[in-house]
N, C-alpha and C positions, 0 to 999 in steps of 0.2 A: 404436249398436245399441239402447241403451235408448230413444232417441227413436223409432226405427223400430218397436220393439215396442209402445210406448205409442200410436203413431198407428194401428197396425193393430188393436189391442184396441179403441180408441175407434170405429174404423170398424165393427167387429163389433157393438158395442153399438148403434150407430145402425141397422145393418141388421136387428137383431132387431125393431125397431119397424115394419118394412115387410115386406110379403108379396111374394113373387115373386123373392126373392133366390136366385140359382142356388147350389145346395148344393155343387157341385164347386169353385166359386170360394172358398167359405168354408173348405172342407177344405184347399185349397191354401195359403191364407193362414195357417191354423192350423198347418200343417206348417212353413211358413216362420218363424212366430213361435217354434215349438219349436226349430228349428235355430239361430235367433239367440240364444235363451236358453242353449243349450248352448255356443255360442261365447263368449258373455258370461261364463258361469261359468268357462270355460277361461282367459280373460284375467284374471279376478279372482283365481283360484287361483294363476296364475303371478305376479301382482303381489304376492300375499301371501308367496310363497316367494322372491322375488328383490328385491334392492335396485335403486335407480336406477342407470343407467349414466352415469357422469360423462363429459363431453366435455373437450376441451382447455382450455376456459375454466373448468372446474369445475362448470358447470351441467349438469343432467340432459339427455341426448339420447334420441332415439327408440330403444327397445329392439326386439329381434326375438325372438318367442316360440320360433321353430324353432331358431335358433342365435344367441344373444345375443353371441357373440364375433365374429361377422362384421360387415360394414359395407356400406352402399350405395356403389357405385362407378360412375362414369361411364366407359363403354367404347365402342368403335366399334359395338357391338351394342345400345347403350342402357344404361340403368341396371340393374345387377345387384346381388344380395346375395351377397357373397363375401369373399375374402381377397386380400391383396396379397402374392404370393410373391416373396421377394428371395433371390438366390443369388450368392455370391461365389466366383469360379472363377479358378484360376491359368491364364491363357490359354496360357502356354508349354507346360505339361504337361497342361492340360485336367483339372485336379483341383478338385473342389468343396471349398472350405475353410470355408465357412459357408453356412447356409441357414436361412430362417425364414419363417413365414407370419404376416402381421400383419392384424388386423381393422380396418383403416382405409384409406380411399381415397387419401389424400395421402401422398407419400413424404417430406415435409419432416421428419417426426419419426422416420424409420426409419434415418437414417444413423448416429446415435450407437449404437443397439443393435446394428447390424451391425458397427461398429468394435469394440465391446466383445466381441461373439461371436468375431470373428476373433482378437482379442488372447487371449481365453480358450483357444481351440482351439490356438493356437501355444504358449501357456504350458504346456499339457500335454505338448507335444512337447519344448520347450526351456524349462524352468522359470526359468533364469537369464537369459534373453534377452527383450528387448522387440522384437516383430516390426517395429513402426513406427520403430524407431531407424534402420533401414536401408531403409525402405520409403517409397514415394511413393503417396499415395492420390489417385485422380482419380474424379470422378463427374459425371454430367450435370446439367442444370438442374433436373430433378425433385427433386433433393436440396439445391438451393441455398436457403439462408435465412440471415439474420443470426445466428440462434442456432447453426446448424451451423458457420458460419465462425468464430464465437467458440469453439465447442467444439474445433475443430481447432487453433486457436491456443493454447488453454489446455492441450491435451494434447501440444503440441509435435509435431504430425504434419505432415509436408510434404505438403500437399494441393493439388489443383487441381480445383475444383468450378465448372463452367461456369454462368454466369448466363443468364437468358432472352434477353438481347440480345448474347450472345457472337458469334454468327455475323455480326452487322452490323459488328462491329469486327475480325473476322478478315481480315487482308490477303489471304489466299489466296482468299477468296470473291469479292473485288473483281475478280480476274483470271479468274474462272470464267465461261465463256459460258453454261453451264446456269443458274447462279445469277442472272446478269444478266437472262436471258430470263424466269426465274420472277419476279424482282423487278419487271420491267417489266409483266408480266401482272397482278400482284397489287398494283400501286402504288395507293395511296389518296392523296387530297389531304391534305397536311400543313399545319402551321402556316404555313410559308413561302408557301402558296398563298392565304392570306387577307390582306386589306388592313385594317389596324387604324386607327381614327380617332385623331387626336392626343390627344384627351381620354380615350381608351379607353372611350367610352360605348357603342360598337358596333364591329362589324367587318363586312366584306363578303366573302361566299364566292365561289368561282369561278363560280357561276351568276348572280352579281349580286344576291343577296338579302342582307338584313341579319340578322346575328346579334346579339342584344342582351346586354348585360352581365348575368351571373347572380350576384347577391350581391356582397359586398365582396371584398377581396383574399384570395386563398387562399395558405396556407403549406404547401408540400410539401417535406419534408425540410429542405434548406437554401436553398430558393428561395421568393420571393414572386411569386405569379402572379395574372393577371386571367383570369377565366373567362367564356366566352360560349356561348350556345346559340340555336339557331334555332327559330322557331315551328313547331308541327306543321303548320299550314295551308300553310306554305311548303315545308318539307322533305318532307312526305308525297307530293305530286305531282311533286316535282322530277325532271327527266330525268337528273340526274347522281348519283342515290342510290347506284348501284353503284360509282361511283368515289369517293364521299365517305364511305360508311358501311361498316364491316367486316361488319356483319350487316344489310343493307338490308331483309330480310324481317321482322325483328322490332324493329329500332331505330327509334323514332319520329322522332328529330331529331338533328342534329349538334351536338356540343359541342367546343369548342376552347379551349386555354389558352395564354396568352402570358406568358413570364417577364419580370417587371418588374425584378427585381434579385436577385442571388445573395448569399448570406451564407456566409462561411467557417465551416466546421464547427469546433467547439471541439476535437474529437478525430475522427480519421478512423475511419469505421466498418470493421468487419471485412469487410463486403461490398466496400467500395471497395478495401481492401487486396488482396483476392482478385482483383478485376478487373485491377488494375495488375500483379499477379504473373502472371496468365494472359496478358495482352496482351504483356508484356515477353518472356516465354519463347516465346510463339507467334511473335513477330516474329523471334526468334533461331533458331527451329526446334528448341528444346530439348525440347519436349513433343509434337512432331508425331505420333509413333506413338500417343499417347494421345488427343489431341483428336479424331482422326478418328472415334473411336467415339461421340463426343457427337452425331454426326449422326443417331443412332438412339436407341432407348429403352434403350440399354446404358450402364452405368457401369463404370469400371475401377479395379482396385487393382493397383499394380505394386510389385514387391519388388526394386528395384535391379537389379544385374547378375545376381543369382543366379536369379531367376525372371522370367517375363514378367508382363504386366498381369493383374490380377484383374478379371473382368467381373462387374459387379453387375447381374444381369438382372431386369427387372421383368415379372411375369406376373400378370394378374388372372384368377382362376378363380371361377366361380360354384359 
């Protein structure tokens, strides 16, 4: 705003030296400068009265003058400024047992405060009992993170939190005609569709083009990988872009990685433990009534045989 004001003022000074300048254009620009100065004063006054808003990393993030507790969120209607409303409900009796509005767009950091709120609410009902001693917590992939899996383990909560690739491992989906049809329609070329040179200097894509080695070896988690990417001049006009790229309209070229060798993890992560726990019980059918809700934006809390699942519903409102 300061730069805009300075540019318009300089333009007025230059116009003063010339005759014939239309008076109404000058008045309109003067009014615009006045409006910008008012907005600039409002911003400066707000900054004087408010501290920086720290983000997850501790660094300041963009503030909002109208409502600084809200956050920018990506929704089906585009980016909005709003809150993430999370509600825990006993599905058997349809009773809300915890509800909170959070000013952040991602659910990763919201599981622990919801768990604490549920515990506090039930503590007021039964001070001598811990609700999760006889409860099973389940949640969808929006709440899945290594930190959350560690939190559940440290709190000794029997939890089932789906990861992003859970559906691909669920044996029930492999027998579903609907899922098989959807997978066939959306199938993209995978690593197995590329031919890799013996010296790993390049690989050949399904269209017959070369992808060249990008950098040295990559280490991801417990694996060492070789990365390859195609030139824009080749990937841009390729007739197989829609089968190769997830977002062909905005991704300039294809990248692919090949696992060279795996390394045993010194200690198994909490995420890997959760995956094994979910996969084992899903095969046995022990958690079938709960995992079905992970197909939507709903999470669940269940309280043993005494109550039904708790649905943790996500709603973004502007």
